[in-house]
C-alpha positions as CSV (number, residue, x, y, z in Angstrom):
1,X,-35.2,190.6,67.5
2,X,-31.5,190.8,67.7
3,X,-30.1,194.1,66.5
4,X,-26.6,195.4,66.1
5,X,-25.6,199.0,65.5
6,X,-22.2,199.0,63.7
7,X,-20.4,202.3,64.1
8,X,-23.0,203.4,66.6
9,X,-21.1,206.5,67.8
10,X,-23.1,208.3,70.5
11,X,-26.5,207.6,68.9
12,X,-26.9,203.9,69.4
13,X,-30.2,202.4,68.3
14,X,-32.3,201.6,71.4
15,X,-32.2,197.9,72.2
16,X,-29.2,197.2,69.9
17,X,-25.7,196.0,70.6
18,X,-23.5,199.0,69.9
19,X,-20.2,198.4,68.1
20,X,-17.5,201.0,67.4
21,X,-13.8,201.5,67.7
22,X,-14.0,204.8,69.5
23,X,-13.8,205.2,73.3
24,X,-16.1,208.1,73.0
25,X,-18.9,206.0,71.5
26,X,-21.9,204.5,73.3
27,X,-20.5,201.0,72.8
28,X,-21.1,197.5,74.1
29,X,-18.3,196.1,72.0
30,X,-15.1,197.9,71.0
31,X,-13.8,196.6,67.6
32,X,-11.5,197.6,64.8
33,X,-14.0,197.6,62.0
34,X,-11.3,197.7,59.4
35,X,-9.9,194.3,60.1
36,X,-11.9,192.4,62.8
37,X,-14.8,190.0,62.3
38,X,-18.0,190.8,64.0
39,X,-18.3,188.6,67.2
40,X,-21.5,186.9,66.2
41,X,-22.4,183.5,64.8
42,X,-23.5,183.1,61.2
43,X,-27.1,183.9,60.5
44,X,-27.8,185.2,64.0
45,X,-28.7,188.8,63.6
46,X,-32.2,190.1,62.5
47,X,-31.3,193.7,61.8
48,X,-27.9,195.1,61.0
49,X,-27.8,198.9,61.3
50,X,-24.9,201.1,60.2
51,X,-25.4,204.9,59.9
52,X,-22.5,207.2,58.8
53,X,-19.9,204.7,59.6
54,X,-18.8,202.9,56.4
55,X,-17.4,206.1,54.8
56,X,-14.9,206.4,57.7
57,X,-13.3,203.0,57.0
58,X,-10.5,202.1,54.7
59,X,-11.5,200.3,51.4
60,X,-10.3,197.1,53.0
61,X,-12.4,197.9,56.0
62,X,-15.5,198.6,54.0
63,X,-15.2,195.2,52.2
64,X,-14.6,193.6,55.6
65,X,-17.8,195.0,57.0
66,X,-19.9,194.2,54.0
67,X,-18.8,190.6,54.2
68,X,-19.4,190.5,58.0
69,X,-22.9,192.1,57.6
70,X,-23.7,189.4,55.1
71,X,-22.3,186.6,57.2
72,X,-24.1,187.5,60.5
73,X,-27.5,188.6,59.1
74,X,-30.2,186.0,58.9
75,X,-31.5,185.1,55.4
76,X,-34.8,186.8,56.2
77,X,-33.1,189.7,58.0
78,X,-32.3,193.3,56.9
79,X,-29.1,195.2,56.5
80,X,-29.7,199.0,56.7
81,X,-27.0,201.4,55.7
82,X,-27.0,205.2,55.7
83,X,-24.1,207.1,54.2
84,X,-23.4,210.5,52.6
85,X,-24.2,210.7,49.0
86,X,-21.0,210.9,47.0
87,X,-21.7,214.1,45.0
88,X,-22.1,216.4,48.0
89,X,-19.4,219.0,48.7
90,X,-19.2,218.3,52.4
91,X,-18.6,214.6,51.7
92,X,-15.9,215.2,49.1
93,X,-14.2,217.7,51.4
94,X,-14.3,215.6,54.6
95,X,-10.8,214.4,55.5
96,X,-12.2,211.8,57.8
97,X,-14.1,210.0,55.0
98,X,-11.4,207.6,54.4
99,X,-12.2,205.5,51.3
100,X,-14.0,207.9,49.0
101,X,-16.3,205.2,47.8
102,X,-19.0,206.4,45.4
103,X,-22.0,205.8,47.6
104,X,-24.8,206.4,45.1
105,X,-27.5,204.5,43.3
106,X,-25.0,202.1,41.8
107,X,-22.9,201.1,44.8
108,X,-24.6,197.8,45.6
109,X,-24.7,196.6,42.0
110,X,-21.3,195.3,42.7
111,X,-22.6,192.9,45.3
112,X,-25.4,191.5,43.1
113,X,-25.6,189.1,40.2
114,X,-29.3,189.7,39.5
115,X,-30.5,191.1,36.2
116,X,-32.9,193.7,37.7
117,X,-33.3,195.6,41.0
118,X,-36.5,195.7,43.0
119,X,-35.8,199.2,44.3
120,X,-34.9,201.0,41.0
121,X,-36.3,201.3,37.5
122,X,-33.9,200.2,34.8
123,X,-33.7,203.7,33.5
124,X,-31.8,204.7,36.6
125,X,-29.0,202.3,36.2
126,X,-29.1,200.8,32.7
127,X,-26.5,201.9,30.2
128,X,-25.5,200.7,26.7
129,X,-22.6,198.7,28.1
130,X,-24.2,197.6,31.4
131,X,-28.0,197.1,30.8
132,X,-28.4,194.7,33.7
133,X,-28.3,195.6,37.4
134,X,-25.9,193.1,38.8
135,X,-22.1,193.7,38.4
136,X,-20.9,191.4,41.0
137,X,-18.5,189.6,38.6
138,X,-17.1,192.7,37.0
139,X,-13.8,192.3,38.9
140,X,-13.6,188.6,38.0
141,X,-13.4,187.8,41.7
142,X,-15.7,185.6,43.8
143,X,-16.8,187.8,46.8
144,X,-19.0,185.1,48.4
145,X,-21.6,187.9,49.0
146,X,-24.9,188.4,47.3
147,X,-27.1,191.4,48.4
148,X,-30.5,192.4,47.0
149,X,-31.3,196.1,47.1
150,X,-35.0,196.0,48.3
151,X,-35.4,199.7,49.0
152,X,-33.4,202.9,48.5
153,X,-34.1,206.5,49.7
154,X,-32.3,209.7,49.2
155,X,-32.4,212.8,51.4
156,X,-32.4,215.8,49.1
157,X,-31.1,219.3,49.5
158,X,-33.6,222.3,49.4
159,X,-36.7,221.9,47.3
160,X,-35.5,219.0,45.1
161,X,-37.7,216.6,47.0
162,X,-40.8,218.1,45.5
163,X,-39.6,217.5,41.9
164,X,-40.6,214.6,39.7
165,X,-38.6,211.4,39.8
166,X,-37.5,212.0,36.2
167,X,-36.2,215.5,37.0
168,X,-34.5,214.3,40.2
169,X,-32.8,211.4,38.4
170,X,-31.4,213.9,35.8
171,X,-30.2,216.3,38.5
172,X,-28.4,213.5,40.3
173,X,-26.7,212.5,37.1
174,X,-25.6,216.0,36.2
175,X,-25.2,218.1,39.3
176,X,-23.6,218.0,42.8
177,X,-25.4,219.0,46.0
178,X,-28.7,217.5,45.0
179,X,-28.7,214.6,47.5
180,X,-27.1,214.8,50.9
181,X,-27.5,211.3,52.3
182,X,-28.5,207.9,50.8
183,X,-30.2,205.0,52.6
184,X,-30.1,201.3,51.5
185,X,-32.2,198.4,52.7
186,X,-30.4,195.2,51.7
187,X,-31.4,191.5,51.9
188,X,-28.7,188.8,52.1
189,X,-29.3,186.1,49.5
190,X,-28.1,182.9,51.0
191,X,-26.3,180.8,49.9
192,X,-24.5,183.2,47.6
193,X,-24.7,182.0,44.0
194,X,-21.3,180.7,42.9
195,X,-19.5,182.2,40.0
196,X,-21.0,181.2,36.8
197,X,-19.3,178.5,34.8
198,X,-18.6,179.3,31.2
199,X,-20.6,177.2,28.7
200,X,-20.3,176.8,25.0
201,X,-23.1,179.5,24.6
202,X,-21.0,182.0,26.6
203,X,-17.7,181.5,24.7
204,X,-17.1,184.1,22.0
205,X,-17.8,182.7,18.6
206,X,-15.9,185.0,16.2
207,X,-17.5,183.4,13.2
208,X,-21.0,184.1,14.5
209,X,-20.0,187.7,15.5
210,X,-18.5,188.4,12.1
211,X,-21.6,187.1,10.4
212,X,-23.8,189.3,12.7
213,X,-21.7,192.3,11.7
214,X,-22.2,191.5,8.1
215,X,-25.9,191.1,8.6
216,X,-26.0,194.5,10.4
217,X,-24.2,196.1,7.5
218,X,-26.8,194.8,5.0
219,X,-29.6,195.9,7.3
220,X,-28.2,199.4,7.5
221,X,-28.0,199.5,3.7
222,X,-31.7,198.5,3.5
223,X,-32.7,201.3,6.0
224,X,-30.8,203.8,3.9
225,X,-32.5,202.7,0.7
226,X,-35.9,202.9,2.4
227,X,-35.2,206.5,3.6
228,X,-33.9,207.5,0.2
229,X,-37.1,206.3,-1.4
230,X,-39.1,208.5,1.1
231,X,-36.8,211.5,1.0
232,X,-39.6,213.9,-0.1
233,X,-42.0,212.8,2.7
234,X,-42.6,215.1,5.7
235,X,-41.0,214.2,9.0
236,X,-42.6,214.8,12.4
237,X,-40.6,215.9,15.5
238,X,-39.3,213.0,17.5
239,X,-42.0,212.3,20.2
240,X,-39.3,211.9,23.0
241,X,-36.7,214.5,22.1
242,X,-38.5,217.0,19.8
243,X,-35.7,216.5,17.3
244,X,-36.3,216.6,13.5
245,X,-38.6,219.7,13.8
246,X,-38.5,221.5,10.5
247,X,-36.0,219.0,9.0
248,X,-36.1,217.1,5.8
249,X,-35.1,213.4,5.3
250,X,-32.6,214.3,2.6
251,X,-31.0,216.8,5.0
252,X,-30.8,214.3,7.8
253,X,-29.3,211.7,5.5
254,X,-26.6,214.1,4.4
255,X,-25.6,214.7,8.0
256,X,-25.8,211.1,9.1
257,X,-22.4,209.4,9.0
258,X,-22.6,205.6,8.4
259,X,-19.7,203.7,10.1
260,X,-17.4,202.2,7.5
261,X,-16.7,198.7,8.9
262,X,-14.1,196.5,7.2
263,X,-12.5,193.3,8.4
264,X,-8.9,193.8,9.3
265,X,-7.7,190.6,11.2
266,X,-10.1,187.8,10.8
267,X,-8.6,185.5,13.4
268,X,-8.9,188.2,16.1
269,X,-12.1,189.8,15.1
270,X,-10.5,193.2,14.5
271,X,-12.1,195.7,12.3
272,X,-11.2,198.9,10.6
273,X,-13.9,201.4,11.6
274,X,-13.5,204.7,9.7
275,X,-9.8,203.9,9.3
276,X,-9.2,203.0,13.0
277,X,-8.4,199.5,14.2
278,X,-11.1,198.4,16.6
279,X,-12.4,195.2,18.3
280,X,-15.4,193.4,17.0
281,X,-17.7,194.6,19.8
282,X,-17.0,198.2,18.8
283,X,-18.2,197.5,15.3
284,X,-21.4,196.0,16.7
285,X,-21.9,199.1,18.9
286,X,-21.3,201.6,16.2
287,X,-23.6,199.8,13.8
288,X,-26.4,199.5,16.4
289,X,-26.0,203.2,17.3
290,X,-26.5,204.1,13.6
291,X,-29.4,201.7,13.2
292,X,-31.2,203.2,16.2
293,X,-30.7,206.7,14.7
294,X,-32.2,205.6,11.4
295,X,-35.0,203.9,13.2
296,X,-36.0,207.1,14.9
297,X,-36.1,208.9,11.6
298,X,-38.2,206.1,10.0
299,X,-40.6,206.2,12.9
300,X,-41.1,209.9,12.4
301,X,-42.0,209.8,8.7
302,X,-45.5,211.3,8.2
303,X,-47.4,209.1,5.7
304,X,-48.4,211.0,2.5
């Protein structure tokens, strides 16, 4: 196997070709990683290793190395990257960490166009605005790089390692100094898919969106009527959150604020939402948010 150790420092992987820009490193090749290409042919390297190097590069240098790793790695090869986890105090304070890139669970979403990730459950990365894994086209730029995250591991501080995955995910999301380092195993997908071409299905159809918003409004009204007809029924605590304990349907309905959605500028899909001018997708989001809240209440009704 042909191995390269990029940013090898004084701990070069045995049997690898060591590459660094420091005279103090155990190098075979001295190279300015911020700007120079790796001196290897395309698809010629089996294993690309880079440990605690990329955080020292400039942002331009980081992008340069990601592109170079992708170029030289064989299609069935592996790119291994170890870096400090972003939310650790030592990383944030380090003046030699040049680019301050957020190395965390999300970093390599921006080099993938795939819907899901083999290494992570959707609950780790999915959000209301970005439910899919891949965000490669979020900058509207063609990178020419497609990487699949096959494995991810985190080195935890203290006793966090023994905690459940659910607890660890919540700690990573809400606290610093939970994870010290993060390791990625990446597979280059070759050739990289080209930027998608817009089709008629992908062009925004305002008429369709406006019709959908109207349908959502009618559905909301139907949910409210259903709850009003069952306002004297008992309601069980929500199975996931424990909410609604000791609450009545009528009390919940009094507190629940339905979004008031009115068309403002038909040609642009602008709406008045509770008196504020908003784009059509905000109307859809607000309606869906309320529908989900009502759905949880309906699911918690105890049959008489």
